[in-house]
C-alpha angles and dihedrals in degrees: 000000000000093000115103092238089057095050096103091051092046091051092050092049093047092049091048091049091053091046093051092048092052092046090050088054089054100257112167100169118140101175130073088303088070091062099036094051092052094042091053092047091048088056092050093046096046095050093043092050090051090051093045094051090059099035115120097168121120111276088357089281092160091055093049090049090048091050092049090052091051091051089050089050090053092048091050089051092050091048090051090049091051089052091053095046094086088055090060089068090055091054091050091049093049091048090051092050091048090050093050091047091052102039102023125232137131 
């Protein structure tokens, strides 16, 4: 699956793996979360597989450490996203005010 001519198949299998993992965990999202969850997991899986295939450490310790670091990266991203979420409401409020100023309304 690492050959260039097999890239489409590898991508399909990787996406399907991420989808099945999320479904096994009970994910029922159908909005943008459906795609973002799977895309993030695809990134973690792909990079971890690449690390694992070349890992010669005892018990694949380097791969486990790498995976733990990727999970921590995802958690940092989610924490940053949560901190920015309240700001989204401000943008919506400002957009609403601008629309009322331009088009009138109460």
